[in-house]
C-alpha positions as CSV (number, residue, x, y, z in Angstrom):
1,M,0.0,0.0,0.0
2,R,1.2,3.5,-0.8
3,K,0.1,7.0,0.2
4,I,-2.2,8.7,-2.3
5,T,0.2,11.6,-2.7
6,D,3.0,9.2,-3.7
7,I,0.6,7.8,-6.3
8,Y,-0.2,11.2,-7.6
9,E,3.5,11.9,-8.0
10,E,4.1,8.7,-9.8
11,Y,1.3,9.5,-12.3
12,K,2.4,13.1,-12.7
13,I,-0.9,14.4,-11.5
14,M,-0.9,18.2,-11.5
15,P,-1.3,20.0,-8.2
16,H,-4.8,21.5,-9.0
17,L,-6.0,18.0,-10.1
18,Q,-4.6,16.5,-6.9
19,M,-6.4,19.0,-4.8
20,H,-9.7,18.5,-6.7
21,Q,-9.6,14.8,-5.9
22,L,-8.7,15.4,-2.3
23,R,-11.5,17.9,-1.9
24,V,-14.0,15.5,-3.4
25,A,-12.8,12.7,-1.1
26,A,-13.1,15.0,1.9
27,I,-16.7,15.8,1.0
28,T,-17.5,12.1,0.8
29,V,-16.0,11.6,4.3
30,I,-18.2,14.3,5.7
31,I,-21.3,12.9,4.0
32,C,-20.6,9.3,4.9
33,D,-20.1,10.3,8.6
34,S,-23.4,12.2,8.6
35,L,-25.7,9.5,7.2
36,D,-28.2,7.4,9.0
37,I,-27.8,4.5,6.5
38,D,-24.9,2.0,6.3
39,I,-22.4,2.9,3.6
40,D,-19.1,1.4,2.4
41,K,-17.1,4.5,3.3
42,D,-13.6,3.0,2.5
43,T,-14.6,2.2,-1.1
44,I,-16.1,5.6,-1.7
45,I,-12.9,7.4,-0.4
46,K,-10.6,5.3,-2.5
47,A,-12.8,5.9,-5.6
48,S,-13.0,9.6,-5.0
49,L,-9.2,9.9,-4.5
50,I,-8.6,8.5,-8.0
51,H,-11.8,9.4,-9.8
52,D,-10.1,11.9,-12.2
53,M,-6.7,10.3,-12.6
54,G,-7.1,10.4,-16.4
55,N,-8.6,13.8,-16.7
56,V,-5.4,15.4,-18.2
57,I,-6.5,13.8,-21.5
58,K,-9.5,16.2,-21.8
59,F,-7.7,19.3,-20.6
60,D,-8.1,22.4,-22.8
61,L,-4.7,23.8,-22.1
62,S,-5.5,27.4,-22.9
63,Q,-8.4,27.3,-20.5
64,T,-6.2,25.5,-17.9
65,K,-3.6,28.3,-18.2
66,S,-6.2,31.1,-17.7
67,I,-8.1,29.4,-14.8
68,F,-5.0,28.6,-12.8
69,G,-2.7,31.4,-13.9
70,L,0.0,28.9,-15.0
71,P,3.2,30.0,-16.8
72,D,3.9,28.7,-20.3
73,S,6.6,26.3,-19.0
74,E,4.0,24.5,-16.8
75,I,1.5,24.4,-19.6
76,E,4.2,22.8,-21.8
77,D,4.8,20.2,-19.1
78,I,1.1,19.4,-18.9
79,K,0.9,19.1,-22.7
80,N,3.7,16.6,-22.6
81,I,2.0,14.6,-19.8
82,Q,-1.3,14.8,-21.8
83,G,0.5,13.2,-24.8
84,E,2.0,10.5,-22.6
85,F,-1.5,9.6,-21.2
86,I,-3.1,9.6,-24.6
87,E,-0.4,7.3,-26.0
88,K,-0.7,4.9,-23.1
89,Y,-4.4,5.0,-22.3
90,G,-6.2,6.4,-25.4
91,Q,-8.4,9.4,-26.0
92,D,-11.1,8.8,-23.4
93,E,-10.4,10.1,-19.9
94,H,-12.9,7.7,-18.2
95,T,-11.2,4.7,-19.8
96,A,-7.8,6.0,-18.7
97,T,-9.0,6.4,-15.1
98,S,-10.4,2.9,-15.1
99,L,-7.2,1.5,-16.5
100,I,-5.2,3.3,-13.8
101,A,-7.5,2.0,-11.1
102,S,-6.7,-1.5,-12.4
103,E,-3.0,-0.8,-12.4
104,L,-3.4,0.2,-8.8
105,S,-5.1,-3.1,-8.0
106,M,-8.2,-1.4,-6.9
107,S,-11.3,-3.6,-6.1
108,D,-14.0,-4.2,-8.7
109,S,-16.2,-1.9,-6.6
110,V,-13.8,1.0,-6.8
111,I,-13.3,0.5,-10.6
112,H,-17.0,0.4,-11.1
113,L,-17.5,3.7,-9.2
114,V,-14.8,5.6,-11.2
115,S,-16.0,4.2,-14.5
116,E,-19.6,5.2,-13.9
117,N,-18.9,8.6,-12.4
118,R,-20.0,10.6,-15.5
119,F,-22.1,13.7,-15.8
120,S,-24.2,11.9,-18.4
121,N,-25.2,9.3,-15.7
122,L,-26.7,11.7,-13.2
123,C,-30.3,10.7,-14.0
124,I,-29.4,7.0,-13.9
125,D,-27.8,7.5,-10.5
126,K,-30.8,9.4,-9.3
127,D,-33.1,6.6,-10.2
128,G,-30.8,3.9,-9.0
129,D,-30.1,2.4,-5.5
130,D,-26.3,2.7,-5.5
131,W,-25.6,5.1,-2.7
132,K,-21.9,5.0,-3.3
133,L,-22.4,6.4,-6.8
134,K,-24.9,9.0,-5.6
135,I,-22.4,10.2,-3.0
136,L,-19.3,10.2,-5.3
137,H,-21.2,11.9,-8.1
138,Y,-22.7,14.6,-5.8
139,S,-19.4,15.2,-4.1
140,D,-17.7,15.7,-7.4
141,G,-20.4,18.1,-8.3
142,R,-19.6,20.4,-5.4
143,V,-15.9,21.1,-6.2
144,G,-15.0,23.9,-8.6
145,P,-11.5,24.8,-9.9
146,H,-10.6,26.8,-6.8
147,G,-12.7,25.3,-4.0
148,I,-16.0,24.1,-2.9
149,L,-19.2,25.6,-4.4
150,S,-22.9,24.9,-4.0
151,F,-24.2,22.3,-6.5
152,D,-25.9,25.1,-8.5
153,E,-22.8,27.2,-8.6
154,R,-20.7,24.3,-9.7
155,M,-23.1,23.4,-12.5
156,Q,-23.2,27.0,-13.7
157,D,-19.4,27.2,-13.7
158,A,-19.0,23.9,-15.5
159,G,-21.7,24.9,-18.0
160,K,-19.7,28.1,-18.9
161,R,-16.4,26.3,-19.1
162,Y,-17.6,23.5,-21.3
163,E,-19.8,25.7,-23.5
164,N,-17.6,25.4,-26.6
165,H,-15.8,22.2,-25.6
166,S,-15.9,19.1,-27.6
167,L,-17.6,17.5,-24.6
168,S,-20.4,20.0,-24.5
169,I,-24.1,18.9,-24.7
170,D,-27.2,20.8,-25.7
171,K,-28.9,23.0,-23.0
172,K,-32.0,20.9,-22.7
173,E,-30.1,17.8,-21.8
174,H,-27.7,19.7,-19.6
175,D,-30.6,21.2,-17.6
176,R,-32.2,17.7,-17.3
177,L,-29.0,16.3,-15.8
178,V,-28.6,19.2,-13.5
179,D,-32.1,18.7,-12.2
180,C,-31.3,15.0,-11.5
181,G,-28.2,16.2,-9.6
182,K,-30.4,18.4,-7.4
183,D,-32.7,15.4,-6.7
184,I,-29.6,13.4,-5.7
185,E,-28.7,16.2,-3.3
186,K,-32.2,15.9,-1.8
187,Q,-31.9,12.1,-1.5
188,I,-28.6,12.3,0.3
189,F,-29.5,15.0,2.8
190,A,-32.8,13.4,3.6
191,H,-30.6,10.8,5.4
192,S,-28.0,13.2,6.7
193,K,-27.7,15.1,10.0
194,I,-26.0,18.0,8.2
195,K,-27.1,20.4,5.4
196,P,-25.4,21.0,2.0
197,E,-24.3,24.5,3.2
198,D,-22.3,22.8,6.0
199,I,-19.9,21.5,3.4
200,T,-17.3,24.3,2.9
201,D,-13.6,24.8,2.3
202,E,-13.2,25.4,6.0
203,S,-15.0,22.2,7.1
204,V,-13.0,20.0,4.8
205,A,-9.5,21.5,5.4
206,G,-8.5,19.2,8.2
207,I,-9.9,16.1,6.4
208,I,-7.8,17.0,3.3
209,E,-4.6,17.0,5.3
210,E,-5.5,13.6,6.8
211,L,-6.3,12.2,3.3
212,K,-2.9,13.1,2.0
213,N,-1.6,10.2,4.1
214,F,-4.4,7.8,3.0
215,E,-3.0,4.5,1.8
216,I,-4.4,2.5,-1.1
């Protein structure tokens, strides 16, 4: 077993993508600890810590530069890493993440979670009974480029950033999926002793520091 931060270093995961995954994992910890239903917390944490390992494949480098204020030298490094990932894992970031999860000898449950954690699956998750997927997907939907947002804020931010992206979808379908995400939020917090607004950058800060030493 190895610390997640060592795994991030091995796979050349950029600092902002490391932090995204750590924030998502921290939210899953808060949610799992607040629920009045039994949940496989360990599996959700592991999945959330690696759920975007292949995302460099879909990076729009000009957008990445402007959002994070990165110098040209770092953008060039990311471009090289992107090329390495595409050559090794192909053009689909979800496939890449699933392959990396397999390389890390993750359980079938973890691999299933990371492979199914797609925006296009929000309504499927809403109607399903897999609480691990609901929690992972919702937690991922709370983290913006620079920190934790409300679900509505995150969806608005993502909608703008992907508006002219190759992964963009039409507005009617986007709005349908966002509504399903809102329903997932209601489902989760109907079983929780906390409220969505209790999940903030401040409330997850200590958990993130602990998760940096999480071993998988």
